[in-house]
VOPAGU-2260 file (C-alpha; in pm, 1 decimal, decimal comma):
REM VOPAGU-2260
SITE   aa  ch    i         X         Y         Z
SITE  UNK   A    0     -73,9   -1895,3   -1389,4
SITE  UNK   A    1    -242,3   -2239,8   -1479,4
SITE  UNK   A    2    -542,3   -2427,2   -1295,9
SITE  UNK   A    3    -302,1   -2714,0   -1148,4
SITE  UNK   A    4    -103,5   -2448,9    -924,8
SITE  UNK   A    5    -468,7   -2313,9    -783,5
SITE  UNK   A    6    -493,4   -2442,0    -438,3
SITE  UNK   A    7    -890,9   -2465,0    -356,5
SITE  UNK   A    8   -1016,3   -2152,0    -193,6
SITE  UNK   A    9   -1167,4   -2364,5     109,3
SITE  UNK   A   10    -861,9   -2520,4     172,0
SITE  UNK   A   11    -577,3   -2250,9     185,4
SITE  UNK   A   12    -839,4   -2027,8     366,9
SITE  UNK   A   13    -715,7   -2182,3     668,3
SITE  UNK   A   14    -941,5   -2310,5     944,0
SITE  UNK   A   15    -862,8   -1997,6    1099,4
SITE  UNK   A   16    -946,3   -1771,6     831,0
SITE  UNK   A   17   -1308,1   -1885,1     896,7
SITE  UNK   A   18   -1288,7   -1886,3    1218,8
SITE  UNK   A   19   -1265,0   -1526,7    1390,3
SITE  UNK   A   20   -1407,2   -1361,1    1096,1
SITE  UNK   A   21   -1348,0    -994,1    1157,7
SITE  UNK   A   22   -1406,2    -763,3    1438,5
SITE  UNK   A   23   -1766,0    -691,6    1515,2
SITE  UNK   A   24   -1958,5   -1005,1    1510,7
SITE  UNK   A   25   -2273,7    -994,6    1290,8
SITE  UNK   A   26   -2600,4    -954,2    1430,7
SITE  UNK   A   27   -2821,3   -1254,4    1388,2
SITE  UNK   A   28   -3170,2   -1243,3    1322,9
SITE  UNK   A   29   -3409,5   -1531,9    1428,4
SITE  UNK   A   30   -3440,4   -1655,9    1032,4
SITE  UNK   A   31   -3043,1   -1697,4    1085,3
SITE  UNK   A   32   -3066,8   -1956,0    1345,9
SITE  UNK   A   33   -2960,8   -2305,6    1190,5
SITE  UNK   A   34   -3232,8   -2545,8    1161,1
SITE  UNK   A   35   -3183,7   -2863,1    1369,6
SITE  UNK   A   36   -3342,3   -3179,1    1361,8
SITE  UNK   A   37   -3424,7   -3357,4    1699,3
SITE  UNK   A   38   -3126,1   -3471,5    1900,5
SITE  UNK   A   39   -3176,5   -3861,5    1916,9
SITE  UNK   A   40   -3013,1   -4037,8    2229,2
SITE  UNK   A   41   -2725,9   -4190,1    1989,4
SITE  UNK   A   42   -2670,4   -3845,7    1819,0
SITE  UNK   A   43   -2404,0   -3581,7    1909,8
SITE  UNK   A   44   -2403,2   -3247,4    1773,1
SITE  UNK   A   45   -2087,4   -3034,7    1684,9
SITE  UNK   A   46   -2153,2   -2651,4    1627,7
SITE  UNK   A   47   -1838,6   -2535,4    1453,2
SITE  UNK   A   48   -1734,6   -2272,5    1179,3
SITE  UNK   A   49   -1748,3   -2325,3     816,5
SITE  UNK   A   50   -1384,7   -2382,2     788,5
SITE  UNK   A   51   -1405,7   -2699,6     982,7
SITE  UNK   A   52   -1280,7   -3018,7     812,9
SITE  UNK   A   53   -1119,1   -3340,1     949,8
SITE  UNK   A   54   -1081,6   -3677,1     790,8
SITE  UNK   A   55   -1429,3   -3912,5     779,1
SITE  UNK   A   56   -1209,8   -4201,0     870,3
SITE  UNK   A   57   -1103,2   -4010,6    1174,1
SITE  UNK   A   58   -1438,4   -3897,9    1278,7
SITE  UNK   A   59   -1559,2   -4226,3    1222,6
SITE  UNK   A   60   -1347,8   -4378,7    1489,6
SITE  UNK   A   61   -1505,2   -4179,2    1734,6
SITE  UNK   A   62   -1853,9   -4281,6    1604,9
SITE  UNK   A   63   -1780,9   -4615,2    1593,7
SITE  UNK   A   64   -1596,4   -4637,1    1948,1
SITE  UNK   A   65   -1908,0   -4459,5    2108,7
SITE  UNK   A   66   -2187,1   -4594,0    1918,1
SITE  UNK   A   67   -2310,2   -4236,4    1814,1
SITE  UNK   A   68   -2396,3   -4054,4    1511,5
SITE  UNK   A   69   -2196,3   -3673,9    1456,2
SITE  UNK   A   70   -2413,7   -3426,4    1337,7
SITE  UNK   A   71   -2184,5   -3106,3    1217,0
SITE  UNK   A   72   -2374,1   -2768,5    1237,2
SITE  UNK   A   73   -2189,7   -2523,0    1068,6
SITE  UNK   A   74   -2273,0   -2167,7    1157,9
SITE  UNK   A   75   -2081,4   -1915,3     950,9
SITE  UNK   A   76   -1742,2   -1770,5    1104,0
SITE  UNK   A   77   -1652,2   -1766,4    1443,9
SITE  UNK   A   78   -1818,5   -1430,3    1539,9
SITE  UNK   A   79   -2162,9   -1564,5    1388,8
SITE  UNK   A   80   -2100,1   -1898,0    1563,8
SITE  UNK   A   81   -2035,3   -1761,7    1912,2
SITE  UNK   A   82   -2347,4   -1541,6    1871,4
SITE  UNK   A   83   -2555,6   -1812,8    1785,6
SITE  UNK   A   84   -2431,5   -2043,1    2088,8
SITE  UNK   A   85   -2499,3   -1726,5    2302,5
SITE  UNK   A   86   -2838,1   -1658,3    2170,1
SITE  UNK   A   87   -2919,8   -2011,6    2213,5
SITE  UNK   A   88   -2778,8   -2067,2    2556,7
SITE  UNK   A   89   -3080,7   -2166,1    2734,1
SITE  UNK   A   90   -3151,6   -2416,7    2472,8
SITE  UNK   A   91   -2834,8   -2486,7    2323,4
SITE  UNK   A   92   -2811,7   -2613,5    1929,4
SITE  UNK   A   93   -2536,9   -2847,3    2013,3
SITE  UNK   A   94   -2305,6   -3024,7    2305,0
SITE  UNK   A   95   -1990,2   -2946,6    2153,8
SITE  UNK   A   96   -1852,6   -2583,8    2018,9
SITE  UNK   A   97   -1546,0   -2612,6    1818,4
SITE  UNK   A   98   -1371,0   -2284,3    1670,4
SITE  UNK   A   99   -1363,7   -2019,2    1882,7
SITE  UNK   A  100   -1055,7   -1850,8    1925,0
SITE  UNK   A  101    -837,0   -1593,7    2112,7
SITE  UNK   A  102    -971,8   -1303,8    1960,4
SITE  UNK   A  103   -1372,0   -1395,8    2068,3
SITE  UNK   A  104   -1269,7   -1598,6    2343,2
SITE  UNK   A  105   -1347,0   -1352,0    2644,0
SITE  UNK   A  106   -1693,7   -1286,6    2492,3
SITE  UNK   A  107   -1793,5   -1666,5    2502,8
SITE  UNK   A  108   -1669,2   -1726,4    2820,6
SITE  UNK   A  109   -1833,0   -1407,8    2997,5
SITE  UNK   A  110   -2161,3   -1508,6    2849,0
SITE  UNK   A  111   -2130,5   -1844,9    3052,7
SITE  UNK   A  112   -2192,1   -2062,3    2744,8
SITE  UNK   A  113   -1956,1   -2343,4    2826,8
SITE  UNK   A  114   -1938,4   -2620,3    3111,5
SITE  UNK   A  115   -1614,9   -2691,1    3311,3
SITE  UNK   A  116   -1424,6   -2998,8    3177,7
SITE  UNK   A  117   -1072,2   -3085,2    3217,7
SITE  UNK   A  118    -995,6   -3338,2    2986,0
SITE  UNK   A  119    -743,3   -3616,8    3126,3
SITE  UNK   A  120    -515,1   -3557,9    2796,7
SITE  UNK   A  121    -520,0   -3195,6    2843,7
SITE  UNK   A  122    -163,0   -3187,0    3000,5
SITE  UNK   A  123     -37,7   -3295,8    2672,0
SITE  UNK   A  124    -132,5   -2970,9    2487,7
SITE  UNK   A  125     127,6   -2688,6    2522,2
SITE  UNK   A  126     100,7   -2479,0    2813,3
SITE  UNK   A  127     136,5   -2157,8    2637,9
SITE  UNK   A  128    -214,1   -2258,7    2468,5
SITE  UNK   A  129    -396,7   -2279,0    2761,7
SITE  UNK   A  130    -584,2   -1940,2    2817,5
SITE  UNK   A  131    -863,8   -2054,4    3036,4
SITE  UNK   A  132    -772,5   -2117,3    3368,1
SITE  UNK   A  133   -1097,4   -2219,5    3459,5
SITE  UNK   A  134   -1067,6   -2471,9    3213,2
SITE  UNK   A  135   -1421,5   -2430,6    3043,3
SITE  UNK   A  136   -1249,3   -2493,8    2676,6
SITE  UNK   A  137    -953,2   -2700,8    2558,2
SITE  UNK   A  138    -704,5   -2569,1    2316,5
SITE  UNK   A  139    -711,3   -2770,8    1997,2
SITE  UNK   A  140    -496,7   -2583,3    1741,3
SITE  UNK   A  141    -319,8   -2295,8    1659,5
SITE  UNK   A  142    -191,0   -2094,9    1369,9
SITE  UNK   A  143      22,5   -1774,9    1302,3
SITE  UNK   A  144    -104,1   -1486,4    1082,4
SITE  UNK   A  145     198,3   -1359,5     897,8
SITE  UNK   A  146     301,8   -1155,8     609,2
SITE  UNK   A  147     377,3   -1382,7     320,1
SITE  UNK   A  148     562,3   -1278,7      23,4
SITE  UNK   A  149     615,9   -1332,1    -311,7
SITE  UNK   A  150     982,7   -1499,7    -378,2
SITE  UNK   A  151    1016,5   -1416,8    -734,0
SITE  UNK   A  152     980,7   -1074,9    -649,7
SITE  UNK   A  153    1224,0   -1035,3    -450,8
SITE  UNK   A  154    1619,5   -1124,2    -451,2
SITE  UNK   A  155    1976,4   -1003,7    -325,1
SITE  UNK   A  156    1926,4    -650,6    -470,4
SITE  UNK   A  157    1567,3    -593,6    -362,5
SITE  UNK   A  158    1544,0    -832,1     -47,4
SITE  UNK   A  159    1201,6    -918,4      99,8
SITE  UNK   A  160    1067,3    -725,7     409,4
SITE  UNK   A  161    1197,9    -879,4     717,4
SITE  UNK   A  162    1003,1    -646,5    1010,5
SITE  UNK   A  163     679,3    -496,9    1036,7
SITE  UNK   A  164     850,6    -143,7    1026,8
SITE  UNK   A  165     972,4    -233,2     695,0
SITE  UNK   A  166     645,5    -220,8     538,2
SITE  UNK   A  167     669,2     162,3     567,6
SITE  UNK   A  168     959,1     197,8     385,1
SITE  UNK   A  169     985,6     370,8      50,1
SITE  UNK   A  170    1094,1      63,2    -103,1
SITE  UNK   A  171     763,2    -132,2      -4,9
SITE  UNK   A  172     540,3     133,2    -158,3
SITE  UNK   A  173     245,0     -37,0    -323,5
SITE  UNK   A  174     321,9    -388,3    -265,8
SITE  UNK   A  175     131,9    -465,9      62,4
SITE  UNK   A  176    -221,8    -603,9      59,4
SITE  UNK   A  177    -421,9    -664,6     370,1
SITE  UNK   A  178    -740,9    -757,5     488,8
SITE  UNK   A  179    -981,1    -513,7     653,5
SITE  UNK   A  180   -1008,7    -606,0    1036,9
SITE  UNK   A  181   -1375,5    -545,5    1051,0
SITE  UNK   A  182   -1437,3    -807,7     784,6
SITE  UNK   A  183   -1147,5   -1070,3     811,8
SITE  UNK   A  184    -977,4   -1294,2    1054,4
SITE  UNK   A  185    -637,1   -1239,4     947,8
SITE  UNK   A  186    -678,2    -880,3     880,5
SITE  UNK   A  187    -811,0    -850,4    1272,7
SITE  UNK   A  188    -526,7   -1062,3    1375,5
SITE  UNK   A  189    -271,4    -815,6    1183,5
SITE  UNK   A  190    -421,0    -511,5    1336,7
SITE  UNK   A  191    -387,6    -666,6    1651,5
SITE  UNK   A  192     -24,1    -755,5    1610,1
SITE  UNK   A  193      22,3    -388,7    1534,5
SITE  UNK   A  194    -134,7    -284,7    1864,9
SITE  UNK   A  195      86,4    -505,6    2039,9
SITE  UNK   A  196     434,7    -424,3    1869,3
SITE  UNK   A  197     383,5     -26,4    1844,2
SITE  UNK   A  198     111,1      15,1    2162,0
SITE  UNK   A  199    -131,2     288,7    2216,1
SITE  UNK   A  200     117,1     558,1    2384,8
SITE  UNK   A  201     459,6     722,4    2289,3
SITE  UNK   A  202     606,5     875,7    2039,5
SITE  UNK   A  203     502,2     642,8    1766,7
SITE  UNK   A  204     161,2     429,7    1802,5
SITE  UNK   A  205      -8,5     153,8    1607,1
SITE  UNK   A  206    -207,2     441,2    1451,0
SITE  UNK   A  207      84,3     626,1    1338,0
SITE  UNK   A  208     194,4     308,5    1187,4
SITE  UNK   A  209    -118,1     271,3    1009,5
SITE  UNK   A  210     -95,1     613,8     884,9
SITE  UNK   A  211     261,5     535,0     741,5
SITE  UNK   A  212     137,5     234,3     564,5
SITE  UNK   A  213    -198,8     422,2     392,7
SITE  UNK   A  214      76,2     674,3     287,0
SITE  UNK   A  215     270,0     390,6     143,8
SITE  UNK   A  216      -6,0     278,5     -54,2
SITE  UNK   A  217    -136,4     -26,8     158,8
SITE  UNK   A  218    -453,0    -193,1     -29,3
SITE  UNK   A  219    -725,8    -286,7     196,2
SITE  UNK   A  220    -985,1    -578,4      95,7
SITE  UNK   A  221   -1255,3    -694,9     266,5
SITE  UNK   A  222   -1145,1   -1050,1     308,6
SITE  UNK   A  223    -852,9   -1319,2     259,7
SITE  UNK   A  224    -946,1   -1485,1     -69,4
SITE  UNK   A  225    -952,9   -1180,8    -267,5
SITE  UNK   A  226    -642,3   -1068,1    -102,7
SITE  UNK   A  227    -468,7   -1362,6    -178,6
SITE  UNK   A  228    -618,4   -1506,0    -516,7
SITE  UNK   A  229    -687,7   -1149,9    -665,0
SITE  UNK   A  230    -432,1    -911,7    -541,7
SITE  UNK   A  231    -155,0   -1093,2    -408,9
SITE  UNK   A  232     126,4   -1202,6    -687,4
SITE  UNK   A  233     280,8   -1498,2    -522,3
SITE  UNK   A  234     213,1   -1876,9    -526,7
SITE  UNK   A  235    -188,0   -1920,8    -622,9
SITE  UNK   A  236    -220,3   -1532,1    -682,0
SITE  UNK   A  237    -311,5   -1394,7    -979,8
SITE  UNK   A  238    -234,3    -980,5    -888,9
SITE  UNK   A  239      43,2    -741,3    -889,2
SITE  UNK   A  240     121,6    -722,4    -497,9
SITE  UNK   A  241     387,1    -913,5    -379,3
SITE  UNK   A  242     320,5    -895,3      24,5
SITE  UNK   A  243       1,6   -1016,3     168,6
SITE  UNK   A  244    -133,1   -1086,6     506,1
SITE  UNK   A  245    -195,5   -1427,5     547,7
SITE  UNK   A  246     -42,5   -1758,1     751,3
SITE  UNK   A  247     272,4   -1920,4     862,5
SITE  UNK   A  248     119,9   -2253,9     693,1
SITE  UNK   A  249      41,6   -2109,9     374,3
SITE  UNK   A  250     356,0   -2223,6     189,8
SITE  UNK   A  251     285,8   -2549,3     296,3
SITE  UNK   A  252     -55,0   -2555,1     115,4
SITE  UNK   A  253     101,8   -2401,3    -213,3
SITE  UNK   A  254     323,8   -2706,1    -216,2
SITE  UNK   A  255      84,4   -2972,6    -122,5
SITE  UNK   A  256    -174,3   -2874,6    -346,5
SITE  UNK   A  257      74,4   -2823,7    -662,8
SITE  UNK   A  258     121,5   -3026,5    -950,0
SITE  UNK   A  259     361,7   -3139,6    -980,6
SITE  UNK   A  260     493,2   -3025,7    -630,6
SITE  UNK   A  261     789,0   -2789,6    -625,3
SITE  UNK   A  262    1111,2   -2847,3    -466,9
SITE  UNK   A  263    1060,3   -2451,4    -267,3
SITE  UNK   A  264     739,5   -2336,5    -206,5
SITE  UNK   A  265     689,3   -1997,8    -437,1
SITE  UNK   A  266     602,0   -1801,9    -134,1
SITE  UNK   A  267     823,1   -1684,3     170,4
SITE  UNK   A  268     710,5   -1572,5     534,4
SITE  UNK   A  269     784,7   -1290,8     706,3
SITE  UNK   A  270     844,2   -1437,1    1091,9
SITE  UNK   A  271     846,4   -1105,5    1270,1
SITE  UNK   A  272     520,0    -970,0    1370,1
SITE  UNK   A  273     336,6   -1270,1    1349,3
SITE  UNK   A  274       7,4   -1288,6    1574,2
SITE  UNK   A  275     -78,4   -1614,5    1739,3
SITE  UNK   A  276    -449,3   -1757,2    1722,2
SITE  UNK   A  277    -545,6   -2066,0    1920,7
SITE  UNK   A  278    -863,0   -2237,6    1846,4
SITE  UNK   A  279   -1054,8   -2443,5    2135,0
SITE  UNK   A  280   -1330,4   -2662,3    2194,6
SITE  UNK   A  281   -1566,6   -2649,3    2491,2
SITE  UNK   A  282   -1887,4   -2852,7    2621,2
SITE  UNK   A  283   -2183,4   -2633,7    2620,1
SITE  UNK   A  284   -2352,7   -2585,5    2920,6
SITE  UNK   A  285   -2695,6   -2755,8    2891,0
SITE  UNK   A  286   -2561,3   -2998,1    2644,0
SITE  UNK   A  287   -2811,1   -3292,1    2566,7
SITE  UNK   A  288   -2515,8   -3535,7    2542,7
SITE  UNK   A  289   -2285,9   -3413,8    2825,9
SITE  UNK   A  290   -2067,6   -3725,5    2849,0
SITE  UNK   A  291   -2038,5   -3794,9    2487,7
SITE  UNK   A  292   -1961,3   -3397,7    2442,6
SITE  UNK   A  293   -1658,3   -3472,3    2684,7
SITE  UNK   A  294   -1567,7   -3795,8    2493,1
SITE  UNK   A  295   -1559,4   -3556,8    2186,7
SITE  UNK   A  296   -1293,9   -3313,0    2386,0
SITE  UNK   A  297   -1097,0   -3616,0    2454,0
SITE  UNK   A  298   -1097,5   -3750,0    2088,2
SITE  UNK   A  299    -989,7   -3409,0    1971,3
SITE  UNK   A  300    -693,2   -3445,0    2167,3
SITE  UNK   A  301    -621,2   -3791,3    2050,1
SITE  UNK   A  302    -313,1   -3899,9    1861,7
SITE  UNK   A  303    -517,7   -3947,0    1554,6
SITE  UNK   A  304    -723,7   -3676,0    1528,2
SITE  UNK   A  305    -406,7   -3424,3    1617,2
SITE  UNK   A  306    -226,8   -3573,2    1324,1
SITE  UNK   A  307    -520,9   -3531,4    1102,1
SITE  UNK   A  308    -529,8   -3140,4    1151,7
SITE  UNK   A  309    -243,2   -3012,0     948,1
SITE  UNK   A  310    -314,2   -3121,7     589,8
SITE  UNK   A  311    -698,2   -3075,1     658,6
SITE  UNK   A  312    -705,6   -2716,8     817,7
SITE  UNK   A  313    -340,1   -2630,5     781,2
SITE  UNK   A  314    -299,1   -2529,1    1129,7
SITE  UNK   A  315     -71,2   -2665,1    1392,3
SITE  UNK   A  316    -193,1   -2935,7    1643,3
SITE  UNK   A  317    -238,7   -2833,9    2023,0
SITE  UNK   A  318     -33,7   -3120,4    2144,9
SITE  UNK   A  319     345,2   -3053,9    2042,5
SITE  UNK   A  320     421,4   -3419,9    2027,4
SITE  UNK   A  321     232,0   -3475,4    1752,1
SITE  UNK   A  322     434,1   -3589,2    1424,3
SITE  UNK   A  323     397,2   -3318,1    1131,5
SITE  UNK   A  324     364,8   -3442,8     776,7
SITE  UNK   A  325     671,6   -3376,2     567,4
SITE  UNK   A  326     543,3   -3116,9     381,6
SITE  UNK   A  327     474,1   -2873,1     689,5
SITE  UNK   A  328     820,2   -2966,8     849,7
SITE  UNK   A  329     982,9   -2846,3     505,5
SITE  UNK   A  330     735,7   -2534,0     440,5
SITE  UNK   A  331     555,5   -2393,3     720,3
SITE  UNK   A  332     731,8   -2135,5     922,9
SITE  UNK   A  333     782,2   -2214,6    1281,9
SITE  UNK   A  334     733,8   -1848,0    1461,3
SITE  UNK   A  335     941,9   -1876,0    1764,7
SITE  UNK   A  336     841,7   -1562,6    1955,0
SITE  UNK   A  337     476,4   -1488,8    1835,4
SITE  UNK   A  338     285,9   -1152,1    1922,7
SITE  UNK   A  339      19,5   -1241,0    2149,6
SITE  UNK   A  340    -257,0   -1056,9    2325,0
SITE  UNK   A  341    -495,0   -1140,1    2638,9
SITE  UNK   A  342    -818,8   -1251,4    2551,0
SITE  UNK   A  343    -974,6   -1014,4    2772,4
SITE  UNK   A  344    -786,5    -720,2    2661,7
SITE  UNK   A  345    -892,9    -829,1    2294,6
SITE  UNK   A  346   -1245,4    -805,4    2423,1
SITE  UNK   A  347   -1235,1    -513,4    2602,1
SITE  UNK   A  348   -1072,2    -297,5    2327,1
SITE  UNK   A  349   -1152,4    -451,9    1995,2
SITE  UNK   A  350   -1459,8    -257,9    1862,3
SITE  UNK   A  351   -1243,6      95,6    1988,8
SITE  UNK   A  352    -944,0     -13,8    1796,3
SITE  UNK   A  353   -1139,6    -137,5    1481,7
SITE  UNK   A  354   -1335,7     219,7    1468,1
SITE  UNK   A  355    -979,2     398,1    1538,5
SITE  UNK   A  356    -839,7     168,7    1248,2
SITE  UNK   A  357   -1113,5     283,5    1013,5
SITE  UNK   A  358   -1090,0     611,0    1111,1
SITE  UNK   A  359    -692,6     632,9    1007,3
SITE  UNK   A  360    -724,8     391,3     721,1
SITE  UNK   A  361   -1057,7     383,3     557,0
SITE  UNK   A  362   -1181,5     756,3     591,1
């Protein structure tokens, strides 16, 4: 595969890949706290994950309109970011936190790190994305973690899988690569999808399903980059496994960054069993610039910011009336019925599920 077909890792590792990072949040040390210069009266600080990306011109609109500079403070993945915000709650590092998703939302809300704020633009977001009825956080974008497959590896004689159940069939033996849910955002989302689909009781549970995947020679990698680029055979992948856990929007990124752009994405999406991740922003309690922080939340729901999301972070904007780039319309899969789970259910069970998954799949 030539370098012209290689998608930059920081791009195709979508915002949601960096944002949720695995199951158990890393334990920060005092030395891991980001160094921050003193906040000046005209400075707003945004705490976010490493995958945050927005156009300079769009951010400049906010800065010019409010007469403010914006310091973007990156704190690793979402688990590390939330940990930092909790540990520094008495003297917050920033004014706004962006990038906590539904897999870590309850942990952040229970810690009381956000100030209640309802943006006047909040009614424009999709109602299904508003997961906090106390309006401490505002949905900004969402993405679906789905199985991707190499189109060249499948055809009429050997069709691609259509359901999660298909992956346990003999014809898909040694074809699937997944990410470890303890160390990877899409890996965690895929594990949650299997819990939501198969449940914990009955004749066939989610752990029975994972035992079947293990028996069918599933490959587990630590993170998305290795799974997609090293083990997966489709698109920018260089491996020999034609099915990978990735995103509904990955084919759009494959086309967008290819030179020349192909008429069809080299990868397809299995829209059954996708797990929806929603990213939120909130005003941090004790923010030094609370008024400006609220203005930034409003700006994140503005037409310009929402329209800038797809081709920067390769996720969908939370405001459904936002026009999508044509490459998204043509190549990003729309998941009609994603699997979801209440954030408090995830928070209450995540660590136990991770332990059970490890016992079945890794041990």
